[in-house]
N, C-alpha and C positions, 0 to 999 in steps of 0.2 A: 093206295096200287104199290105192291111188292114186283120187281123182275129179279131174277136171279139168272145170269148166265153163267154158263161153265163155272168159270173160277173167278169171277168179278161181282159180287154184289153190288146192287143199288139200288134205292130206294128214289123210284119216278115221284116227282114232286107234282109237278104240272102237266105242261105240255111239250116239254123240250123233247120226245123222243119224236112226236109229229114233226114238228116243227126242223128235227133233224132230217128225219126221213124226207121233207117235202124239199128241204135245200138241196140234198144229195140229188135227190131225183132230177134235179135242172142243173146239177154241176155249178152250184153256190156256195162260195166261201161263207165259214160260220165264225162269228165273234161269241164268244163268251165271258161276259162280265160278272163277279163277285168276290165278296171277302174271303181272303185267303182261310183255306181249310172248310168249305162249305162243299165241296163235291166236283167241280169242275173238273179236274184230272179222271176223277172215277167215272162220271159220265161220259168222258171221251172212250175211256178204256172198254166202258161197260157196251155203246155202241160200236167200237172197231169188232169185240167178241160178236156182238149181235148179227153183225152185217157181215162178219167173217172177211173183213179188212185187216191187212196188215196195217200195224200204227207204228209211225216213226215218232217218237218225242223227243223236242228239243225245248231245253229249259233256258231261255234267254238271259243274258245278263251284261253288265256293262260293256264286258270285251268283246261281246259277239261281233264277228266282223261277217260281212258279204262272204267273204271266202269260207268260212267256217258253215255256212249254209249251202254254198253253191259247190265249194270242191277247190283244189289246188293242184298246182303242177309239183310234183316229186321228184326226186333222184332216186334213182337205184344204181346198181352195178352194169344194168341195160341201160340205163340212158333215163332221158326226162319221160314221165308220164303222166297222164291226168288222172286224177281221183276224183270223183262225184262223192260230194257232199251228201248230208241226209234229205236234204230239200229236193236237189236234184235227183237223188234216185228216187225217193217216193214221185215224181214229176214223170221219170223215164217208165217206172214198174208199175204203178199203182200204188193205192193203200192211201192210208190217212197219215199225213204231216202235221204234227201238233205242235203249234208252238207258243209254250207254255210262259205266261208272263211277257208279254213282247212287248210292253212298254219299257222293260229294262234292257231291251237291244237299244244299239245306235241308231239314230233316224236315217242315216244313211245306208244302214242295213235292210231297213225295212221297206226301203221304196224298192227293193227288187222283186216284191210283193206284188207291185201293182199289176204288170202284166199277167200275171197269173191268177189273179183276182177279179177280173171282168171280162168281158166276153173274149178276150184271147185266147185266154187259157195257155198262156206260151211263158216259156222262162228263156230269157237271154243270158248266155253266159259268154261276157264281155273277153272273156282271156281267150278262149277256143274260137270264138265268134260262131259259136253253134246256138240257134233257136231250137228249141224243145217244145214241142205241140204235146200237151200233157197228155196222159195216159186218162182213159176214157172213166178208170174206176179212182183216179185221183183225187182228194179231197183236202183243201186247207182248213184248219181249224187252228184259232187264235185265242188266246185267252189272256185276262190282266184284273188287277185287283181296282177299281175306281179308286180305293182310299189310298193310294200311294200317288195318285196323280198329282202333281204341281206343276208349277208356270214352266219346269225344266223338262217335266216328263209327261208322255200324254201322246196319242195316235193324232195324228194332225188329220183335218175334217178328208182330206183327199184320198185317205186310208180308212177311215171308218165308215165311209161312206161305200166302200165295196165290199161291204159284208152284209148279212143277215146277221142280226145281234139277238142275243137274249141274254137276262139278267137273273142270274142266280143268286139266292141268299141260304141262310142257314136252315135245315129241315123244320117242318113244324114238330111239335114236343112229341108227339105220338111217333112218327117216323124216326126222329131222333134218337128215342127210345129204342125204339126197335132196333136200330143201326147199331146200338151199345150192347143190345143183346147177344145180335148175330156175331158183332165183330170180337167179342170179348167172353161171351159164354158167361155175363152176370145175371142176375135176378132182375125180374122187370122192374120188381119194385125199388131195387139199387139204381138201375138206370133211370128211371125216373128223378130219384134224388138228383143225380148228377146232372141230367138235362134241367132242373129246377135250377141248380146252382150256376150252371152256365146261362139259362136266362136272366138271372138275375144280375150276373158280371156283365151281360151285353144293354142291360139298361141303365148301368151306371155313367153317370154323367159329370161326376163331383170329383171324379180322382185321376190322375193320370195314366191313362191305358191308350197307348198310340191303336191298339188292334183289339178287337173283341175276342173272346176265347173260341176259339174256333171247334166245330164238329170233332177233327183231327186230333186236338188234344183232349176231347174230354173221352176220346176212343184210348188213347194215351192210358189216363187214368182207370179206366175202368179196365185196359188189361193188365196193370199194377195189383188194382184190387182182386182181380180173381186170380192171383198167385199167391195172396195172402197179405198183400202190402197192405196198412191201415190208411184208412180212408183219409184222414188228415195229410199224411204223410206221402199219398198218392198224390192228392190235389196239391200240396205243396210244390212238388218236383214236375209235374206235368201239366200245372196249368198256373200258378200263381208266379214262380219263378222264369218260364218262359214269356210271360205277359209283360214283367216290369222290373226295373233293376233299382225304383225307387223304395227308399226303406219306409216311408209311409204308406205307401200303396200298397206295399207287401202287406204290412198289419193291417190294413181295410179290407184286402179281401182274406186274407187268414180268418180275420172274424166273422167275413161271409160264412167262409166254409165250415168253421167250428158252429154257427148256427142251422146246418143244413145235416152236418154230421156229427 
C-alpha cells in the first residue's frame, strides 16, 4: 500500500497509520523504535501532513537541557522576558512535538515529559511557576534506535510505560525498491539491485559493522547513480564509507558491491 501526501512520500509498511490515529484520538503519546534510516522521521512528517498538524521536531543530543525544550529567560534592552522553547510552544498552541533519538538527551531532561505523557497532559514551568494544560491538538511523539542502547543510555521504565510503542524495521524489498525509484528516479531494475545489496549487507554478521545499511543510504547511492555516477563509486561513498572506518571491512563490502554491479 502506497500513500503520498502533498510533499512527503511514505510507504505504509503495516498498521502504523491506524495505531497513530487511534492514539491521537485518545491523546496518547507515541514511542517509535527502529534502526537508523528506516523511516521513523519520514513517517511522523507524513502523519503531520495527513492530519494537517504543525510539526515541531527536536533532534536530541547529549547537551540537550530541559531549558532547551521548555524555554528560558532572556535579556533585552527592555529588560528580562521569557521565551518558550519548542516543546512549550507545541503544548500551548497544539501540533505534534517530535523528539528524535530521545535516548540521546540527558535523563533529567526526559523527566519533564512525565506530566505530559500521562493522564495529566500538563507541562510545569519551574522557572515561571506556570502550569500549562496541553492544547487539545497537542501530541507527543518520541523515537530512538534500540541498537544504540547500553547500560548508560536507555529510557527508564517509568518513561517507557507512558507511551504507546511501535517497532519499525527496514521496508520489505518490494517497498524499498519502490522508494528508491520514487526518491531517485532510477529504474526499477537498478533499484532492485541496490535493495539486494542492502539486504546482503544487513545479513552480514562476520564483519565489524556497528550499524546496518539504512534505506537512507541506499537512496543517497541511487541519487548519485541517477546523475551518472558509476555504481561502484556511488556505493563506496554513499554506503561503504559511512558504515565503516576499518580497512578490512571496507574491502569485504567492496567485494560484495562488485558482485552486484
